[in-house]
PDB file of N, H, CA, C and O in Angstrom:
ATOM      1  N   MET A   1       0.232 -34.239  20.799  1.00  0.00           N
ATOM      2  CA  MET A   1      -0.656 -34.423  19.570  1.00  0.00           C
ATOM      3  C   MET A   1      -0.761 -33.079  18.826  1.00  0.00           C
ATOM      4  O   MET A   1      -0.557 -33.046  17.613  1.00  0.00           O
ATOM      5  N   PHE A   2      -1.062 -32.017  19.492  1.00  0.00           N
ATOM      6  H   PHE A   2      -1.228 -32.045  20.478  1.00  0.00           H
ATOM      7  CA  PHE A   2      -1.175 -30.676  18.838  1.00  0.00           C
ATOM      8  C   PHE A   2       0.069 -29.913  19.122  1.00  0.00           C
ATOM      9  O   PHE A   2       0.572 -29.930  20.245  1.00  0.00           O
ATOM     10  N   GLU A   3       0.578 -29.243  18.125  1.00  0.00           N
ATOM     11  H   GLU A   3       0.169 -29.230  17.213  1.00  0.00           H
ATOM     12  CA  GLU A   3       1.720 -28.316  18.334  1.00  0.00           C
ATOM     13  C   GLU A   3       1.235 -26.878  18.391  1.00  0.00           C
ATOM     14  O   GLU A   3       0.208 -26.561  17.790  1.00  0.00           O
ATOM     15  N   ALA A   4       1.899 -26.047  19.055  1.00  0.00           N
ATOM     16  H   ALA A   4       2.733 -26.305  19.543  1.00  0.00           H
ATOM     17  CA  ALA A   4       1.546 -24.641  19.101  1.00  0.00           C
ATOM     18  C   ALA A   4       1.849 -24.020  17.719  1.00  0.00           C
ATOM     19  O   ALA A   4       2.931 -24.196  17.160  1.00  0.00           O
ATOM     20  N   SER A   5       0.860 -23.297  17.203  1.00  0.00           N
ATOM     21  H   SER A   5      -0.019 -23.155  17.657  1.00  0.00           H
ATOM     22  CA  SER A   5       1.161 -22.671  15.887  1.00  0.00           C
ATOM     23  C   SER A   5       2.073 -21.477  16.071  1.00  0.00           C
ATOM     24  O   SER A   5       2.118 -20.851  17.130  1.00  0.00           O
ATOM     25  N   ARG A   6       2.784 -21.189  15.026  1.00  0.00           N
ATOM     26  H   ARG A   6       2.748 -21.697  14.166  1.00  0.00           H
ATOM     27  CA  ARG A   6       3.657 -19.969  15.032  1.00  0.00           C
ATOM     28  C   ARG A   6       2.841 -18.795  14.771  1.00  0.00           C
ATOM     29  O   ARG A   6       1.881 -18.858  14.002  1.00  0.00           O
ATOM     30  N   SER A   7       3.201 -17.640  15.420  1.00  0.00           N
ATOM     31  H   SER A   7       3.980 -17.588  16.044  1.00  0.00           H
ATOM     32  CA  SER A   7       2.495 -16.421  15.066  1.00  0.00           C
ATOM     33  C   SER A   7       3.452 -15.567  14.168  1.00  0.00           C
ATOM     34  O   SER A   7       4.671 -15.537  14.334  1.00  0.00           O
ATOM     35  N   TYR A   8       2.828 -14.928  13.272  1.00  0.00           N
ATOM     36  H   TYR A   8       1.838 -14.952  13.136  1.00  0.00           H
ATOM     37  CA  TYR A   8       3.640 -14.084  12.283  1.00  0.00           C
ATOM     38  C   TYR A   8       3.231 -12.638  12.458  1.00  0.00           C
ATOM     39  O   TYR A   8       2.094 -12.299  12.787  1.00  0.00           O
ATOM     40  N   PHE A   9       4.244 -11.798  12.215  1.00  0.00           N
ATOM     41  H   PHE A   9       5.167 -12.074  11.948  1.00  0.00           H
ATOM     42  CA  PHE A   9       4.013 -10.361  12.337  1.00  0.00           C
ATOM     43  C   PHE A   9       4.583  -9.691  11.074  1.00  0.00           C
ATOM     44  O   PHE A   9       5.736  -9.913  10.706  1.00  0.00           O
ATOM     45  N   LEU A  10       3.778  -8.898  10.445  1.00  0.00           N
ATOM     46  H   LEU A  10       2.841  -8.718  10.745  1.00  0.00           H
ATOM     47  CA  LEU A  10       4.162  -8.220   9.263  1.00  0.00           C
ATOM     48  C   LEU A  10       4.369  -6.711   9.580  1.00  0.00           C
ATOM     49  O   LEU A  10       3.462  -6.088  10.131  1.00  0.00           O
ATOM     50  N   LYS A  11       5.484  -6.138   9.263  1.00  0.00           N
ATOM     51  H   LYS A  11       6.222  -6.644   8.815  1.00  0.00           H
ATOM     52  CA  LYS A  11       5.710  -4.761   9.498  1.00  0.00           C
ATOM     53  C   LYS A  11       6.079  -4.173   8.162  1.00  0.00           C
ATOM     54  O   LYS A  11       7.036  -4.632   7.537  1.00  0.00           O
ATOM     55  N   THR A  12       5.346  -3.160   7.695  1.00  0.00           N
ATOM     56  H   THR A  12       4.569  -2.787   8.203  1.00  0.00           H
ATOM     57  CA  THR A  12       5.606  -2.488   6.408  1.00  0.00           C
ATOM     58  C   THR A  12       6.349  -1.211   6.723  1.00  0.00           C
ATOM     59  O   THR A  12       5.864  -0.416   7.528  1.00  0.00           O
ATOM     60  N   ASP A  13       7.479  -0.981   6.140  1.00  0.00           N
ATOM     61  H   ASP A  13       7.873  -1.627   5.486  1.00  0.00           H
ATOM     62  CA  ASP A  13       8.201   0.227   6.280  1.00  0.00           C
ATOM     63  C   ASP A  13       7.905   1.257   5.197  1.00  0.00           C
ATOM     64  O   ASP A  13       8.063   2.462   5.392  1.00  0.00           O
ATOM     65  N   HIS A  14       7.467   0.740   4.039  1.00  0.00           N
ATOM     66  H   HIS A  14       7.338  -0.239   3.880  1.00  0.00           H
ATOM     67  CA  HIS A  14       7.225   1.576   2.865  1.00  0.00           C
ATOM     68  C   HIS A  14       6.090   0.922   2.079  1.00  0.00           C
ATOM     69  O   HIS A  14       6.077  -0.284   1.834  1.00  0.00           O
ATOM     70  N   ILE A  15       5.166   1.748   1.706  1.00  0.00           N
ATOM     71  H   ILE A  15       5.176   2.728   1.904  1.00  0.00           H
ATOM     72  CA  ILE A  15       3.942   1.305   0.967  1.00  0.00           C
ATOM     73  C   ILE A  15       3.942   2.019  -0.382  1.00  0.00           C
ATOM     74  O   ILE A  15       4.059   3.243  -0.444  1.00  0.00           O
ATOM     75  N   LEU A  16       3.810   1.256  -1.446  1.00  0.00           N
ATOM     76  H   LEU A  16       3.715   0.262  -1.395  1.00  0.00           H
ATOM     77  CA  LEU A  16       3.722   1.820  -2.795  1.00  0.00           C
ATOM     78  C   LEU A  16       2.195   1.731  -3.190  1.00  0.00           C
ATOM     79  O   LEU A  16       1.575   0.671  -3.109  1.00  0.00           O
ATOM     80  N   VAL A  17       1.662   2.850  -3.599  1.00  0.00           N
ATOM     81  H   VAL A  17       2.166   3.712  -3.666  1.00  0.00           H
ATOM     82  CA  VAL A  17       0.223   2.862  -3.965  1.00  0.00           C
ATOM     83  C   VAL A  17       0.089   3.318  -5.431  1.00  0.00           C
ATOM     84  O   VAL A  17       0.399   4.469  -5.739  1.00  0.00           O
ATOM     85  N   PRO A  18      -0.385   2.401  -6.373  1.00  0.00           N
ATOM     86  CA  PRO A  18      -0.531   2.851  -7.663  1.00  0.00           C
ATOM     87  C   PRO A  18      -1.791   3.713  -7.821  1.00  0.00           C
ATOM     88  O   PRO A  18      -2.861   3.358  -7.328  1.00  0.00           O
ATOM     89  N   MET A  19      -1.649   4.856  -8.517  1.00  0.00           N
ATOM     90  H   MET A  19      -0.779   5.145  -8.918  1.00  0.00           H
ATOM     91  CA  MET A  19      -2.763   5.760  -8.595  1.00  0.00           C
ATOM     92  C   MET A  19      -3.203   5.829 -10.120  1.00  0.00           C
ATOM     93  O   MET A  19      -2.392   5.703 -11.038  1.00  0.00           O
ATOM     94  N   PHE A  20      -4.451   6.023 -10.289  1.00  0.00           N
ATOM     95  H   PHE A  20      -5.109   6.126  -9.543  1.00  0.00           H
ATOM     96  CA  PHE A  20      -5.101   6.221 -11.602  1.00  0.00           C
ATOM     97  C   PHE A  20      -6.356   7.068 -11.356  1.00  0.00           C
ATOM     98  O   PHE A  20      -6.682   7.421 -10.222  1.00  0.00           O
ATOM     99  N   ARG A  21      -7.047   7.381 -12.460  1.00  0.00           N
ATOM    100  H   ARG A  21      -6.783   7.095 -13.381  1.00  0.00           H
ATOM    101  CA  ARG A  21      -8.275   8.154 -12.220  1.00  0.00           C
ATOM    102  C   ARG A  21      -9.333   7.244 -11.562  1.00  0.00           C
ATOM    103  O   ARG A  21      -9.325   6.030 -11.763  1.00  0.00           O
ATOM    104  N   GLY A  22     -10.172   7.800 -10.835  1.00  0.00           N
ATOM    105  H   GLY A  22     -10.179   8.787 -10.672  1.00  0.00           H
ATOM    106  CA  GLY A  22     -11.301   7.026 -10.283  1.00  0.00           C
ATOM    107  C   GLY A  22     -11.301   6.992  -8.734  1.00  0.00           C
ATOM    108  O   GLY A  22     -10.319   7.349  -8.083  1.00  0.00           O
ATOM    109  N   ILE A  23     -12.414   6.560  -8.196  1.00  0.00           N
ATOM    110  H   ILE A  23     -13.211   6.269  -8.725  1.00  0.00           H
ATOM    111  CA  ILE A  23     -12.645   6.572  -6.769  1.00  0.00           C
ATOM    112  C   ILE A  23     -11.845   5.377  -6.097  1.00  0.00           C
ATOM    113  O   ILE A  23     -11.531   5.458  -4.909  1.00  0.00           O
ATOM    114  N   ASN A  24     -11.528   4.303  -6.837  1.00  0.00           N
ATOM    115  H   ASN A  24     -11.783   4.237  -7.802  1.00  0.00           H
ATOM    116  CA  ASN A  24     -10.803   3.248  -6.163  1.00  0.00           C
ATOM    117  C   ASN A  24      -9.341   3.642  -5.831  1.00  0.00           C
ATOM    118  O   ASN A  24      -8.759   3.102  -4.890  1.00  0.00           O
ATOM    119  N   SER A  25      -8.761   4.563  -6.585  1.00  0.00           N
ATOM    120  H   SER A  25      -9.234   5.002  -7.349  1.00  0.00           H
ATOM    121  CA  SER A  25      -7.403   5.058  -6.206  1.00  0.00           C
ATOM    122  C   SER A  25      -7.495   5.857  -4.917  1.00  0.00           C
ATOM    123  O   SER A  25      -6.603   5.761  -4.075  1.00  0.00           O
ATOM    124  N   ILE A  26      -8.512   6.615  -4.748  1.00  0.00           N
ATOM    125  H   ILE A  26      -9.237   6.693  -5.432  1.00  0.00           H
ATOM    126  CA  ILE A  26      -8.652   7.394  -3.534  1.00  0.00           C
ATOM    127  C   ILE A  26      -8.886   6.469  -2.378  1.00  0.00           C
ATOM    128  O   ILE A  26      -8.339   6.707  -1.301  1.00  0.00           O
ATOM    129  N   LYS A  27      -9.686   5.404  -2.540  1.00  0.00           N
ATOM    130  H   LYS A  27     -10.130   5.211  -3.415  1.00  0.00           H
ATOM    131  CA  LYS A  27      -9.896   4.441  -1.480  1.00  0.00           C
ATOM    132  C   LYS A  27      -8.629   3.758  -1.069  1.00  0.00           C
ATOM    133  O   LYS A  27      -8.357   3.566   0.117  1.00  0.00           O
ATOM    134  N   ALA A  28      -7.842   3.384  -2.081  1.00  0.00           N
ATOM    135  H   ALA A  28      -8.063   3.540  -3.044  1.00  0.00           H
ATOM    136  CA  ALA A  28      -6.557   2.665  -1.848  1.00  0.00           C
ATOM    137  C   ALA A  28      -5.564   3.582  -1.074  1.00  0.00           C
ATOM    138  O   ALA A  28      -4.837   3.153  -0.178  1.00  0.00           O
ATOM    139  N   LEU A  29      -5.588   4.839  -1.476  1.00  0.00           N
ATOM    140  H   LEU A  29      -6.178   5.188  -2.204  1.00  0.00           H
ATOM    141  CA  LEU A  29      -4.666   5.841  -0.768  1.00  0.00           C
ATOM    142  C   LEU A  29      -5.107   5.993   0.681  1.00  0.00           C
ATOM    143  O   LEU A  29      -4.258   6.021   1.573  1.00  0.00           O
ATOM    144  N   LYS A  30      -6.406   6.092   0.944  1.00  0.00           N
ATOM    145  H   LYS A  30      -7.095   6.070   0.220  1.00  0.00           H
ATOM    146  CA  LYS A  30      -6.921   6.240   2.321  1.00  0.00           C
ATOM    147  C   LYS A  30      -6.572   5.016   3.146  1.00  0.00           C
ATOM    148  O   LYS A  30      -6.167   5.130   4.303  1.00  0.00           O
ATOM    149  N   MET A  31      -6.731   3.843   2.545  1.00  0.00           N
ATOM    150  H   MET A  31      -7.061   3.751   1.605  1.00  0.00           H
ATOM    151  CA  MET A  31      -6.473   2.587   3.241  1.00  0.00           C
ATOM    152  C   MET A  31      -4.951   2.477   3.578  1.00  0.00           C
ATOM    153  O   MET A  31      -4.577   2.040   4.666  1.00  0.00           O
ATOM    154  N   SER A  32      -4.104   2.885   2.620  1.00  0.00           N
ATOM    155  H   SER A  32      -4.408   3.240   1.736  1.00  0.00           H
ATOM    156  CA  SER A  32      -2.676   2.885   2.858  1.00  0.00           C
ATOM    157  C   SER A  32      -2.275   3.883   3.890  1.00  0.00           C
ATOM    158  O   SER A  32      -1.365   3.639   4.683  1.00  0.00           O
ATOM    159  N   TYR A  33      -2.938   5.003   3.891  1.00  0.00           N
ATOM    160  H   TYR A  33      -3.676   5.201   3.247  1.00  0.00           H
ATOM    161  CA  TYR A  33      -2.665   6.000   4.969  1.00  0.00           C
ATOM    162  C   TYR A  33      -2.958   5.456   6.358  1.00  0.00           C
ATOM    163  O   TYR A  33      -2.213   5.741   7.295  1.00  0.00           O
ATOM    164  N   ASP A  34      -4.030   4.676   6.515  1.00  0.00           N
ATOM    165  H   ASP A  34      -4.636   4.444   5.754  1.00  0.00           H
ATOM    166  CA  ASP A  34      -4.353   4.138   7.791  1.00  0.00           C
ATOM    167  C   ASP A  34      -3.351   3.074   8.231  1.00  0.00           C
ATOM    168  O   ASP A  34      -2.991   2.968   9.403  1.00  0.00           O
ATOM    169  N   ILE A  35      -2.915   2.289   7.238  1.00  0.00           N
ATOM    170  H   ILE A  35      -3.207   2.376   6.286  1.00  0.00           H
ATOM    171  CA  ILE A  35      -1.866   1.234   7.505  1.00  0.00           C
ATOM    172  C   ILE A  35      -0.500   1.903   7.841  1.00  0.00           C
ATOM    173  O   ILE A  35       0.228   1.440   8.719  1.00  0.00           O
ATOM    174  N   ALA A  36      -0.198   2.941   7.156  1.00  0.00           N
ATOM    175  H   ALA A  36      -0.790   3.317   6.443  1.00  0.00           H
ATOM    176  CA  ALA A  36       1.069   3.613   7.365  1.00  0.00           C
ATOM    177  C   ALA A  36       1.082   4.299   8.766  1.00  0.00           C
ATOM    178  O   ALA A  36       2.064   4.276   9.508  1.00  0.00           O
ATOM    179  N   GLU A  37      -0.057   4.890   9.045  1.00  0.00           N
ATOM    180  H   GLU A  37      -0.854   4.909   8.442  1.00  0.00           H
ATOM    181  CA  GLU A  37      -0.109   5.529  10.324  1.00  0.00           C
ATOM    182  C   GLU A  37       0.018   4.578  11.544  1.00  0.00           C
ATOM    183  O   GLU A  37       0.616   4.894  12.572  1.00  0.00           O
ATOM    184  N   TYR A  38      -0.574   3.429  11.348  1.00  0.00           N
ATOM    185  H   TYR A  38      -1.060   3.173  10.512  1.00  0.00           H
ATOM    186  CA  TYR A  38      -0.443   2.342  12.353  1.00  0.00           C
ATOM    187  C   TYR A  38       0.940   1.809  12.520  1.00  0.00           C
ATOM    188  O   TYR A  38       1.403   1.563  13.633  1.00  0.00           O
ATOM    189  N   ASN A  39       1.594   1.633  11.409  1.00  0.00           N
ATOM    190  H   ASN A  39       1.218   1.834  10.504  1.00  0.00           H
ATOM    191  CA  ASN A  39       2.971   1.040  11.360  1.00  0.00           C
ATOM    192  C   ASN A  39       4.122   2.064  11.257  1.00  0.00           C
ATOM    193  O   ASN A  39       5.294   1.707  11.132  1.00  0.00           O
ATOM    194  N   ASN A  40       3.746   3.306  11.314  1.00  0.00           N
ATOM    195  H   ASN A  40       2.794   3.596  11.416  1.00  0.00           H
ATOM    196  CA  ASN A  40       4.720   4.381  11.182  1.00  0.00           C
ATOM    197  C   ASN A  40       5.579   4.222   9.928  1.00  0.00           C
ATOM    198  O   ASN A  40       6.810   4.231   9.963  1.00  0.00           O
ATOM    199  N   SER A  41       4.834   4.073   8.789  1.00  0.00           N
ATOM    200  H   SER A  41       3.835   4.065   8.760  1.00  0.00           H
ATOM    201  CA  SER A  41       5.499   3.758   7.533  1.00  0.00           C
ATOM    202  C   SER A  41       5.405   5.019   6.645  1.00  0.00           C
ATOM    203  O   SER A  41       4.814   6.049   6.971  1.00  0.00           O
ATOM    204  N   GLU A  42       6.068   4.809   5.468  1.00  0.00           N
ATOM    205  H   GLU A  42       6.548   3.973   5.204  1.00  0.00           H
ATOM    206  CA  GLU A  42       6.128   5.832   4.496  1.00  0.00           C
ATOM    207  C   GLU A  42       5.332   5.490   3.261  1.00  0.00           C
ATOM    208  O   GLU A  42       5.378   4.331   2.847  1.00  0.00           O
ATOM    209  N   ILE A  43       4.629   6.368   2.657  1.00  0.00           N
ATOM    210  H   ILE A  43       4.591   7.309   2.994  1.00  0.00           H
ATOM    211  CA  ILE A  43       3.788   6.060   1.451  1.00  0.00           C
ATOM    212  C   ILE A  43       4.373   6.752   0.248  1.00  0.00           C
ATOM    213  O   ILE A  43       4.794   7.907   0.305  1.00  0.00           O
ATOM    214  N   THR A  44       4.389   6.004  -0.861  1.00  0.00           N
ATOM    215  H   THR A  44       4.047   5.065  -0.907  1.00  0.00           H
ATOM    216  CA  THR A  44       4.741   6.610  -2.111  1.00  0.00           C
ATOM    217  C   THR A  44       3.578   6.311  -3.109  1.00  0.00           C
ATOM    218  O   THR A  44       3.278   5.150  -3.387  1.00  0.00           O
ATOM    219  N   ALA A  45       2.947   7.365  -3.627  1.00  0.00           N
ATOM    220  H   ALA A  45       3.190   8.308  -3.400  1.00  0.00           H
ATOM    221  CA  ALA A  45       1.858   7.142  -4.659  1.00  0.00           C
ATOM    222  C   ALA A  45       2.505   7.372  -5.959  1.00  0.00           C
ATOM    223  O   ALA A  45       3.238   8.343  -6.146  1.00  0.00           O
ATOM    224  N   ILE A  46       2.222   6.413  -6.942  1.00  0.00           N
ATOM    225  H   ILE A  46       1.626   5.625  -6.790  1.00  0.00           H
ATOM    226  CA  ILE A  46       2.884   6.500  -8.191  1.00  0.00           C
ATOM    227  C   ILE A  46       1.784   6.385  -9.290  1.00  0.00           C
ATOM    228  O   ILE A  46       0.770   5.705  -9.132  1.00  0.00           O
ATOM    229  N   THR A  47       2.057   7.093 -10.399  1.00  0.00           N
ATOM    230  H   THR A  47       2.880   7.645 -10.527  1.00  0.00           H
ATOM    231  CA  THR A  47       1.196   7.065 -11.597  1.00  0.00           C
ATOM    232  C   THR A  47       2.158   6.808 -12.793  1.00  0.00           C
ATOM    233  O   THR A  47       3.171   7.488 -12.957  1.00  0.00           O
ATOM    234  N   VAL A  48       1.813   5.850 -13.575  1.00  0.00           N
ATOM    235  H   VAL A  48       0.990   5.298 -13.442  1.00  0.00           H
ATOM    236  CA  VAL A  48       2.558   5.550 -14.825  1.00  0.00           C
ATOM    237  C   VAL A  48       1.750   5.944 -15.981  1.00  0.00           C
ATOM    238  O   VAL A  48       0.590   5.555 -16.111  1.00  0.00           O
ATOM    239  N   ARG A  49       2.370   6.753 -16.872  1.00  0.00           N
ATOM    240  H   ARG A  49       3.313   7.069 -16.766  1.00  0.00           H
ATOM    241  CA  ARG A  49       1.658   7.143 -18.114  1.00  0.00           C
ATOM    242  C   ARG A  49       2.529   6.799 -19.286  1.00  0.00           C
ATOM    243  O   ARG A  49       3.756   6.858 -19.207  1.00  0.00           O
ATOM    244  N   GLU A  50       1.878   6.432 -20.393  1.00  0.00           N
ATOM    245  H   GLU A  50       0.881   6.384 -20.456  1.00  0.00           H
ATOM    246  CA  GLU A  50       2.603   6.186 -21.633  1.00  0.00           C
ATOM    247  C   GLU A  50       3.070   7.571 -22.227  1.00  0.00           C
ATOM    248  O   GLU A  50       2.355   8.572 -22.188  1.00  0.00           O
ATOM    249  N   LYS A  51       4.255   7.541 -22.744  1.00  0.00           N
ATOM    250  H   LYS A  51       4.836   6.728 -22.775  1.00  0.00           H
ATOM    251  CA  LYS A  51       4.747   8.757 -23.396  1.00  0.00           C
ATOM    252  C   LYS A  51       4.221   8.825 -24.811  1.00  0.00           C
ATOM    253  O   LYS A  51       4.411   7.883 -25.581  1.00  0.00           O
ATOM    254  N   MET A  52       3.585   9.877 -25.165  1.00  0.00           N
ATOM    255  H   MET A  52       3.430  10.642 -24.540  1.00  0.00           H
ATOM    256  CA  MET A  52       3.012  10.081 -26.499  1.00  0.00           C
ATOM    257  C   MET A  52       4.085  10.689 -27.426  1.00  0.00           C
ATOM    258  O   MET A  52       4.604  11.768 -27.139  1.00  0.00           O
ATOM    259  N   ILE A  53       4.411  10.018 -28.508  1.00  0.00           N
ATOM    260  H   ILE A  53       3.990   9.141 -28.740  1.00  0.00           H
ATOM    261  CA  ILE A  53       5.402  10.498 -29.430  1.00  0.00           C
ATOM    262  C   ILE A  53       4.633  10.954 -30.687  1.00  0.00           C
ATOM    263  O   ILE A  53       3.960  10.190 -31.378  1.00  0.00           O
ATOM    264  N   ALA A  54       4.794  12.245 -30.912  1.00  0.00           N
ATOM    265  H   ALA A  54       5.341  12.866 -30.351  1.00  0.00           H
ATOM    266  CA  ALA A  54       4.072  12.838 -32.133  1.00  0.00           C
ATOM    267  C   ALA A  54       4.912  12.874 -33.360  1.00  0.00           C
ATOM    268  O   ALA A  54       4.453  13.326 -34.409  1.00  0.00           O
TER     269      ALA A  54
END
């Protein structure tokens, strides 16, 4: 009647963290550091800015 459920495992090898001004970016970076440390992963923090043409 009941079937055994499948278990899933997620392994992250590389984590991209979008950065911007503010405390939420720092929180996201700290959380990603903890995840990366647990999974032995690499972190890349990126910031995208518009190019100002004068």
